[in-house]
mmCIF file of the C-alpha atoms, coordinates in Angstrom:
data_MODEL
# 
_entry.id   MODEL 
# 
loop_
_atom_site.group_PDB 
_atom_site.id 
_atom_site.type_symbol 
_atom_site.label_atom_id 
_atom_site.label_alt_id 
_atom_site.label_comp_id 
_atom_site.label_asym_id 
_atom_site.label_entity_id 
_atom_site.label_seq_id 
_atom_site.pdbx_PDB_ins_code 
_atom_site.Cartn_x 
_atom_site.Cartn_y 
_atom_site.Cartn_z 
_atom_site.occupancy 
_atom_site.B_iso_or_equiv 
_atom_site.pdbx_formal_charge 
_atom_site.auth_seq_id 
_atom_site.auth_comp_id 
_atom_site.auth_asym_id 
_atom_site.auth_atom_id 
_atom_site.pdbx_PDB_model_num 
ATOM 1   C CA . MET A 1 1   ? 105.543 75.422 113.150 1.00 0.00 ? 1   MET A CA 1 
ATOM 2   C CA . LYS A 1 2   ? 102.565 74.327 111.051 1.00 0.00 ? 2   LYS A CA 1 
ATOM 3   C CA . ILE A 1 3   ? 103.518 76.771 108.288 1.00 0.00 ? 3   ILE A CA 1 
ATOM 4   C CA . SER A 1 4   ? 107.102 75.453 108.256 1.00 0.00 ? 4   SER A CA 1 
ATOM 5   C CA . LEU A 1 5   ? 105.870 71.875 107.953 1.00 0.00 ? 5   LEU A CA 1 
ATOM 6   C CA . LEU A 1 6   ? 103.470 72.889 105.202 1.00 0.00 ? 6   LEU A CA 1 
ATOM 7   C CA . LEU A 1 7   ? 106.222 74.666 103.223 1.00 0.00 ? 7   LEU A CA 1 
ATOM 8   C CA . ILE A 1 8   ? 108.624 71.751 103.594 1.00 0.00 ? 8   ILE A CA 1 
ATOM 9   C CA . SER A 1 9   ? 105.940 69.279 102.535 1.00 0.00 ? 9   SER A CA 1 
ATOM 10  C CA . LEU A 1 10  ? 104.965 71.445 99.593  1.00 0.00 ? 10  LEU A CA 1 
ATOM 11  C CA . ALA A 1 11  ? 108.592 71.599 98.450  1.00 0.00 ? 11  ALA A CA 1 
ATOM 12  C CA . MET A 1 12  ? 108.867 67.813 98.716  1.00 0.00 ? 12  MET A CA 1 
ATOM 13  C CA . VAL A 1 13  ? 105.662 67.272 96.743  1.00 0.00 ? 13  VAL A CA 1 
ATOM 14  C CA . CYS A 1 14  ? 106.668 69.652 93.924  1.00 0.00 ? 14  CYS A CA 1 
ATOM 15  C CA . GLY A 1 15  ? 110.123 68.052 93.371  1.00 0.00 ? 15  GLY A CA 1 
ATOM 16  C CA . GLY A 1 16  ? 111.248 66.820 89.956  1.00 0.00 ? 16  GLY A CA 1 
ATOM 17  C CA . ALA A 1 17  ? 112.928 68.795 87.216  1.00 0.00 ? 17  ALA A CA 1 
ATOM 18  C CA . SER A 1 18  ? 110.478 71.650 87.427  1.00 0.00 ? 18  SER A CA 1 
ATOM 19  C CA . VAL A 1 19  ? 109.534 73.495 90.573  1.00 0.00 ? 19  VAL A CA 1 
ATOM 20  C CA . CYS A 1 20  ? 106.456 75.654 90.909  1.00 0.00 ? 20  CYS A CA 1 
ATOM 21  C CA . VAL A 1 21  ? 105.026 76.817 94.198  1.00 0.00 ? 21  VAL A CA 1 
ATOM 22  C CA . CYS A 1 22  ? 101.610 78.389 93.823  1.00 0.00 ? 22  CYS A CA 1 
ATOM 23  C CA . ALA A 1 23  ? 99.212  79.082 96.685  1.00 0.00 ? 23  ALA A CA 1 
ATOM 24  C CA . SER A 1 24  ? 96.485  79.569 94.130  1.00 0.00 ? 24  SER A CA 1 
ATOM 25  C CA . GLU A 1 25  ? 96.240  79.756 90.381  1.00 0.00 ? 25  GLU A CA 1 
ATOM 26  C CA . LEU A 1 26  ? 94.226  82.852 89.629  1.00 0.00 ? 26  LEU A CA 1 
ATOM 27  C CA . ALA A 1 27  ? 92.259  81.691 86.617  1.00 0.00 ? 27  ALA A CA 1 
ATOM 28  C CA . GLY A 1 28  ? 91.226  84.514 84.373  1.00 0.00 ? 28  GLY A CA 1 
ATOM 29  C CA . SER A 1 29  ? 93.168  87.227 86.191  1.00 0.00 ? 29  SER A CA 1 
ATOM 30  C CA . GLN A 1 30  ? 95.498  89.508 84.316  1.00 0.00 ? 30  GLN A CA 1 
ATOM 31  C CA . PRO A 1 31  ? 99.193  89.213 85.235  1.00 0.00 ? 31  PRO A CA 1 
ATOM 32  C CA . GLY A 1 32  ? 100.502 92.085 87.303  1.00 0.00 ? 32  GLY A CA 1 
ATOM 33  C CA . VAL A 1 33  ? 97.032  93.237 88.385  1.00 0.00 ? 33  VAL A CA 1 
ATOM 34  C CA . LYS A 1 34  ? 96.823  91.368 91.684  1.00 0.00 ? 34  LYS A CA 1 
ATOM 35  C CA . THR A 1 35  ? 98.953  92.864 94.426  1.00 0.00 ? 35  THR A CA 1 
ATOM 36  C CA . GLY A 1 36  ? 98.625  90.112 97.022  1.00 0.00 ? 36  GLY A CA 1 
ATOM 37  C CA . TYR A 1 37  ? 101.264 87.502 97.691  1.00 0.00 ? 37  TYR A CA 1 
ATOM 38  C CA . ASP A 1 38  ? 98.866  84.677 96.789  1.00 0.00 ? 38  ASP A CA 1 
ATOM 39  C CA . SER A 1 39  ? 99.261  85.396 93.065  1.00 0.00 ? 39  SER A CA 1 
ATOM 40  C CA . ILE A 1 40  ? 103.067 85.001 93.011  1.00 0.00 ? 40  ILE A CA 1 
ATOM 41  C CA . ARG A 1 41  ? 104.495 81.967 91.218  1.00 0.00 ? 41  ARG A CA 1 
ATOM 42  C CA . VAL A 1 42  ? 108.149 80.919 91.501  1.00 0.00 ? 42  VAL A CA 1 
ATOM 43  C CA . SER A 1 43  ? 109.506 78.410 88.980  1.00 0.00 ? 43  SER A CA 1 
ATOM 44  C CA . THR A 1 44  ? 112.711 77.058 87.478  1.00 0.00 ? 44  THR A CA 1 
ATOM 45  C CA . SER A 1 45  ? 113.588 74.368 84.967  1.00 0.00 ? 45  SER A CA 1 
ATOM 46  C CA . GLY A 1 46  ? 115.884 72.626 87.438  1.00 0.00 ? 46  GLY A CA 1 
ATOM 47  C CA . ALA A 1 47  ? 119.457 73.118 88.529  1.00 0.00 ? 47  ALA A CA 1 
ATOM 48  C CA . GLU A 1 48  ? 122.318 70.689 87.972  1.00 0.00 ? 48  GLU A CA 1 
ATOM 49  C CA . GLY A 1 49  ? 126.086 70.969 88.099  1.00 0.00 ? 49  GLY A CA 1 
ATOM 50  C CA . GLU A 1 50  ? 129.375 69.481 89.228  1.00 0.00 ? 50  GLU A CA 1 
ATOM 51  C CA . PRO A 1 51  ? 131.044 69.619 92.663  1.00 0.00 ? 51  PRO A CA 1 
ATOM 52  C CA . ARG A 1 52  ? 133.309 72.628 93.315  1.00 0.00 ? 52  ARG A CA 1 
ATOM 53  C CA . LYS A 1 53  ? 132.033 74.433 90.200  1.00 0.00 ? 53  LYS A CA 1 
ATOM 54  C CA . PRO A 1 54  ? 129.586 77.353 90.080  1.00 0.00 ? 54  PRO A CA 1 
ATOM 55  C CA . ILE A 1 55  ? 126.001 76.392 89.221  1.00 0.00 ? 55  ILE A CA 1 
ATOM 56  C CA . ARG A 1 56  ? 123.725 79.043 87.728  1.00 0.00 ? 56  ARG A CA 1 
ATOM 57  C CA . VAL A 1 57  ? 120.056 78.735 88.647  1.00 0.00 ? 57  VAL A CA 1 
ATOM 58  C CA . ARG A 1 58  ? 117.602 80.810 86.597  1.00 0.00 ? 58  ARG A CA 1 
ATOM 59  C CA . ILE A 1 59  ? 114.445 81.603 88.529  1.00 0.00 ? 59  ILE A CA 1 
ATOM 60  C CA . ASP A 1 60  ? 111.261 82.922 86.932  1.00 0.00 ? 60  ASP A CA 1 
ATOM 61  C CA . PHE A 1 61  ? 108.747 84.944 88.921  1.00 0.00 ? 61  PHE A CA 1 
ATOM 62  C CA . ALA A 1 62  ? 105.172 85.552 87.737  1.00 0.00 ? 62  ALA A CA 1 
ATOM 63  C CA . GLY A 1 63  ? 102.182 87.308 89.254  1.00 0.00 ? 63  GLY A CA 1 
ATOM 64  C CA . LEU A 1 64  ? 104.276 90.068 90.827  1.00 0.00 ? 64  LEU A CA 1 
ATOM 65  C CA . PRO A 1 65  ? 102.637 93.377 91.702  1.00 0.00 ? 65  PRO A CA 1 
ATOM 66  C CA . ALA A 1 66  ? 103.661 96.470 89.716  1.00 0.00 ? 66  ALA A CA 1 
ATOM 67  C CA . SER A 1 67  ? 105.845 97.533 92.663  1.00 0.00 ? 67  SER A CA 1 
ATOM 68  C CA . GLY A 1 68  ? 107.957 94.375 92.268  1.00 0.00 ? 68  GLY A CA 1 
ATOM 69  C CA . ALA A 1 69  ? 109.221 92.210 95.121  1.00 0.00 ? 69  ALA A CA 1 
ATOM 70  C CA . ALA A 1 70  ? 112.057 91.961 97.625  1.00 0.00 ? 70  ALA A CA 1 
ATOM 71  C CA . ILE A 1 71  ? 113.737 88.572 97.162  1.00 0.00 ? 71  ILE A CA 1 
ATOM 72  C CA . THR A 1 72  ? 115.797 86.682 99.748  1.00 0.00 ? 72  THR A CA 1 
ATOM 73  C CA . TYR A 1 73  ? 117.847 83.559 98.972  1.00 0.00 ? 73  TYR A CA 1 
ATOM 74  C CA . THR A 1 74  ? 119.149 81.025 101.507 1.00 0.00 ? 74  THR A CA 1 
ATOM 75  C CA . THR A 1 75  ? 120.744 77.597 101.115 1.00 0.00 ? 75  THR A CA 1 
ATOM 76  C CA . GLU A 1 76  ? 120.690 74.339 103.038 1.00 0.00 ? 76  GLU A CA 1 
ATOM 77  C CA . GLY A 1 77  ? 123.302 71.687 103.678 1.00 0.00 ? 77  GLY A CA 1 
ATOM 78  C CA . GLY A 1 78  ? 126.631 72.024 101.892 1.00 0.00 ? 78  GLY A CA 1 
ATOM 79  C CA . LEU A 1 79  ? 125.297 74.399 99.233  1.00 0.00 ? 79  LEU A CA 1 
ATOM 80  C CA . ALA A 1 80  ? 126.908 77.855 99.308  1.00 0.00 ? 80  ALA A CA 1 
ATOM 81  C CA . LEU A 1 81  ? 125.322 80.970 97.853  1.00 0.00 ? 81  LEU A CA 1 
ATOM 82  C CA . GLU A 1 82  ? 127.781 82.904 95.660  1.00 0.00 ? 82  GLU A CA 1 
ATOM 83  C CA . SER A 1 83  ? 125.298 85.593 94.589  1.00 0.00 ? 83  SER A CA 1 
ATOM 84  C CA . ALA A 1 84  ? 123.799 88.309 96.756  1.00 0.00 ? 84  ALA A CA 1 
ATOM 85  C CA . ALA A 1 85  ? 121.456 86.927 99.425  1.00 0.00 ? 85  ALA A CA 1 
ATOM 86  C CA . GLN A 1 86  ? 118.946 89.740 98.848  1.00 0.00 ? 86  GLN A CA 1 
ATOM 87  C CA . THR A 1 87  ? 117.770 91.624 95.781  1.00 0.00 ? 87  THR A CA 1 
ATOM 88  C CA . ARG A 1 88  ? 114.837 93.697 94.596  1.00 0.00 ? 88  ARG A CA 1 
ATOM 89  C CA . LEU A 1 89  ? 113.090 92.704 91.357  1.00 0.00 ? 89  LEU A CA 1 
ATOM 90  C CA . SER A 1 90  ? 110.953 95.003 89.239  1.00 0.00 ? 90  SER A CA 1 
ATOM 91  C CA . ALA A 1 91  ? 108.033 93.432 87.412  1.00 0.00 ? 91  ALA A CA 1 
ATOM 92  C CA . ASP A 1 92  ? 107.518 93.920 83.685  1.00 0.00 ? 92  ASP A CA 1 
ATOM 93  C CA . SER A 1 93  ? 104.113 94.848 82.217  1.00 0.00 ? 93  SER A CA 1 
ATOM 94  C CA . ARG A 1 94  ? 102.948 91.220 82.587  1.00 0.00 ? 94  ARG A CA 1 
ATOM 95  C CA . GLY A 1 95  ? 103.972 90.956 86.256  1.00 0.00 ? 95  GLY A CA 1 
ATOM 96  C CA . SER A 1 96  ? 107.006 88.797 85.443  1.00 0.00 ? 96  SER A CA 1 
ATOM 97  C CA . ALA A 1 97  ? 110.668 88.999 86.412  1.00 0.00 ? 97  ALA A CA 1 
ATOM 98  C CA . GLN A 1 98  ? 113.716 86.737 86.198  1.00 0.00 ? 98  GLN A CA 1 
ATOM 99  C CA . ASP A 1 99  ? 116.822 86.373 88.311  1.00 0.00 ? 99  ASP A CA 1 
ATOM 100 C CA . THR A 1 100 ? 119.867 84.134 88.106  1.00 0.00 ? 100 THR A CA 1 
ATOM 101 C CA . VAL A 1 101 ? 121.539 82.928 91.285  1.00 0.00 ? 101 VAL A CA 1 
ATOM 102 C CA . THR A 1 102 ? 124.955 81.260 91.466  1.00 0.00 ? 102 THR A CA 1 
ATOM 103 C CA . VAL A 1 103 ? 125.518 78.492 94.017  1.00 0.00 ? 103 VAL A CA 1 
ATOM 104 C CA . GLN A 1 104 ? 128.253 75.927 94.606  1.00 0.00 ? 104 GLN A CA 1 
ATOM 105 C CA . ALA A 1 105 ? 128.647 72.685 96.578  1.00 0.00 ? 105 ALA A CA 1 
ATOM 106 C CA . GLY A 1 106 ? 131.845 70.865 97.492  1.00 0.00 ? 106 GLY A CA 1 
ATOM 107 C CA . THR A 1 107 ? 130.466 67.351 97.165  1.00 0.00 ? 107 THR A CA 1 
ATOM 108 C CA . ALA A 1 108 ? 127.871 65.481 95.128  1.00 0.00 ? 108 ALA A CA 1 
ATOM 109 C CA . GLY A 1 109 ? 124.346 65.429 96.513  1.00 0.00 ? 109 GLY A CA 1 
ATOM 110 C CA . VAL A 1 110 ? 120.966 67.088 96.339  1.00 0.00 ? 110 VAL A CA 1 
ATOM 111 C CA . TYR A 1 111 ? 120.739 70.452 98.078  1.00 0.00 ? 111 TYR A CA 1 
ATOM 112 C CA . PHE A 1 112 ? 118.062 73.122 98.298  1.00 0.00 ? 112 PHE A CA 1 
ATOM 113 C CA . LEU A 1 113 ? 118.056 76.789 97.324  1.00 0.00 ? 113 LEU A CA 1 
ATOM 114 C CA . ASN A 1 114 ? 115.290 78.570 99.239  1.00 0.00 ? 114 ASN A CA 1 
ATOM 115 C CA . VAL A 1 115 ? 113.569 81.541 97.604  1.00 0.00 ? 115 VAL A CA 1 
ATOM 116 C CA . PHE A 1 116 ? 111.462 84.038 99.563  1.00 0.00 ? 116 PHE A CA 1 
ATOM 117 C CA . ALA A 1 117 ? 109.474 86.678 97.648  1.00 0.00 ? 117 ALA A CA 1 
ATOM 118 C CA . HIS A 1 118 ? 108.261 89.514 99.878  1.00 0.00 ? 118 HIS A CA 1 
ATOM 119 C CA . VAL A 1 119 ? 105.480 91.854 98.683  1.00 0.00 ? 119 VAL A CA 1 
ATOM 120 C CA . PRO A 1 120 ? 103.058 94.106 100.548 1.00 0.00 ? 120 PRO A CA 1 
ATOM 121 C CA . GLY A 1 121 ? 100.689 91.867 102.445 1.00 0.00 ? 121 GLY A CA 1 
ATOM 122 C CA . GLY A 1 122 ? 102.816 88.727 102.674 1.00 0.00 ? 122 GLY A CA 1 
ATOM 123 C CA . SER A 1 123 ? 105.568 86.457 101.415 1.00 0.00 ? 123 SER A CA 1 
ATOM 124 C CA . LYS A 1 124 ? 105.867 83.401 99.187  1.00 0.00 ? 124 LYS A CA 1 
ATOM 125 C CA . ALA A 1 125 ? 108.493 80.680 99.718  1.00 0.00 ? 125 ALA A CA 1 
ATOM 126 C CA . ALA A 1 126 ? 109.854 77.965 97.441  1.00 0.00 ? 126 ALA A CA 1 
ATOM 127 C CA . SER A 1 127 ? 112.637 75.392 97.804  1.00 0.00 ? 127 SER A CA 1 
ATOM 128 C CA . ILE A 1 128 ? 114.451 74.549 94.588  1.00 0.00 ? 128 ILE A CA 1 
ATOM 129 C CA . PRO A 1 129 ? 116.384 71.256 94.445  1.00 0.00 ? 129 PRO A CA 1 
ATOM 130 C CA . VAL A 1 130 ? 119.947 71.644 93.149  1.00 0.00 ? 130 VAL A CA 1 
ATOM 131 C CA . THR A 1 131 ? 121.520 68.373 91.995  1.00 0.00 ? 131 THR A CA 1 
ATOM 132 C CA . VAL A 1 132 ? 125.318 68.259 92.231  1.00 0.00 ? 132 VAL A CA 1 
ATOM 133 C CA . GLY A 1 133 ? 127.255 65.458 90.559  1.00 0.00 ? 133 GLY A CA 1 
ATOM 134 C CA . ASN A 1 134 ? 125.397 62.288 89.664  1.00 0.00 ? 134 ASN A CA 1 
ATOM 135 C CA . ALA A 1 135 ? 123.133 62.301 92.725  1.00 0.00 ? 135 ALA A CA 1 
ATOM 136 C CA . VAL A 1 136 ? 119.449 61.634 92.101  1.00 0.00 ? 136 VAL A CA 1 
ATOM 137 C CA . TYR A 1 137 ? 116.676 63.677 93.661  1.00 0.00 ? 137 TYR A CA 1 
ATOM 138 C CA . THR A 1 138 ? 113.786 61.442 94.626  1.00 0.00 ? 138 THR A CA 1 
ATOM 139 C CA . PRO A 1 139 ? 111.000 63.316 96.379  1.00 0.00 ? 139 PRO A CA 1 
ATOM 140 C CA . ARG A 1 140 ? 109.440 61.384 99.222  1.00 0.00 ? 140 ARG A CA 1 
ATOM 141 C CA . PRO A 1 141 ? 105.679 61.236 99.439  1.00 0.00 ? 141 PRO A CA 1 
ATOM 142 C CA . ALA A 1 142 ? 104.269 63.623 101.990 1.00 0.00 ? 142 ALA A CA 1 
ATOM 143 C CA . PRO A 1 143 ? 103.150 61.917 105.202 1.00 0.00 ? 143 PRO A CA 1 
ATOM 144 C CA . GLY A 1 144 ? 99.912  63.909 105.278 1.00 0.00 ? 144 GLY A CA 1 
ATOM 145 C CA . LYS A 1 145 ? 96.767  63.829 103.222 1.00 0.00 ? 145 LYS A CA 1 
ATOM 146 C CA . SER A 1 146 ? 95.737  66.364 100.615 1.00 0.00 ? 146 SER A CA 1 
ATOM 147 C CA . ALA A 1 147 ? 92.638  68.458 101.228 1.00 0.00 ? 147 ALA A CA 1 
ATOM 148 C CA . VAL A 1 148 ? 91.043  71.640 99.923  1.00 0.00 ? 148 VAL A CA 1 
ATOM 149 C CA . GLY A 1 149 ? 90.659  74.550 102.339 1.00 0.00 ? 149 GLY A CA 1 
ATOM 150 C CA . THR A 1 150 ? 87.562  76.706 102.689 1.00 0.00 ? 150 THR A CA 1 
ATOM 151 C CA . ASP A 1 151 ? 89.177  79.310 100.421 1.00 0.00 ? 151 ASP A CA 1 
ATOM 152 C CA . GLY A 1 152 ? 89.738  76.744 97.652  1.00 0.00 ? 152 GLY A CA 1 
ATOM 153 C CA . GLN A 1 153 ? 93.489  76.398 98.198  1.00 0.00 ? 153 GLN A CA 1 
ATOM 154 C CA . ARG A 1 154 ? 95.102  72.967 98.306  1.00 0.00 ? 154 ARG A CA 1 
ATOM 155 C CA . VAL A 1 155 ? 96.247  72.120 101.828 1.00 0.00 ? 155 VAL A CA 1 
ATOM 156 C CA . LEU A 1 156 ? 98.370  69.235 103.046 1.00 0.00 ? 156 LEU A CA 1 
ATOM 157 C CA . GLU A 1 157 ? 97.165  68.010 106.443 1.00 0.00 ? 157 GLU A CA 1 
ATOM 158 C CA . MET A 1 158 ? 100.185 66.776 108.396 1.00 0.00 ? 158 MET A CA 1 
ATOM 159 C CA . PRO A 1 159 ? 100.185 64.467 111.407 1.00 0.00 ? 159 PRO A CA 1 
ATOM 160 C CA . ALA A 1 160 ? 101.122 66.284 114.598 1.00 0.00 ? 160 ALA A CA 1 
ATOM 161 C CA . GLN A 1 161 ? 101.241 65.572 118.290 1.00 0.00 ? 161 GLN A CA 1 
ATOM 162 C CA . GLU A 1 162 ? 100.987 68.150 121.027 1.00 0.00 ? 162 GLU A CA 1 
ATOM 163 C CA . THR A 1 163 ? 103.274 67.756 124.025 1.00 0.00 ? 163 THR A CA 1 
ATOM 164 C CA . ARG A 1 164 ? 102.798 69.481 127.347 1.00 0.00 ? 164 ARG A CA 1 
ATOM 165 C CA . ASP A 1 165 ? 105.321 70.047 130.085 1.00 0.00 ? 165 ASP A CA 1 
# 
C-alpha cells in the first residue's frame, strides 16, 4: 500500500511535458554497468493526440543492465493500449533502449500510460500522462512532505491512518 501511494505521488510530482522517474541518479557511474533496478530511468517528451486517433508515445530507457529488461505497459481510465502489453528490450552499449507504444482514447482528457521495467533484483515503474484533445494536465501537489532517506534517495512521506477491526 505504501509503495503504491509513493509511486502515485511520484508520478503526480513529475508531471509536465517531460516525465522522468529515477530512484537515484548514479553520479559518475558508467551507463550499462549497474545491474540493479535503482539505476533505470524512464523518460518521454510527452504524449498528445486527438480523440479516436492513434497516439504514438516514444519512451526512452537509460541505465539498463546488459541483459536488457522485460517491459510491461498498462493504461488507466479510457485510454486503450493498441501495442503489445509486454515486450523485452535489449540495451545498447550505453545501457539505453527505446520503445514506441500506440494508445488511443475515445474522448478528450488526461490519461496515464503505466510503464513497468523488470530487471534482475527489482522493477521500476513510471506513469506517463497522455493528453487527448485540448485537455490540460495540471499535476496536483503531493499531500506529503519531501524527505531524504537513509540511503540518500528522495522519499515522499504521505499521511496515513491505520484502522483496526
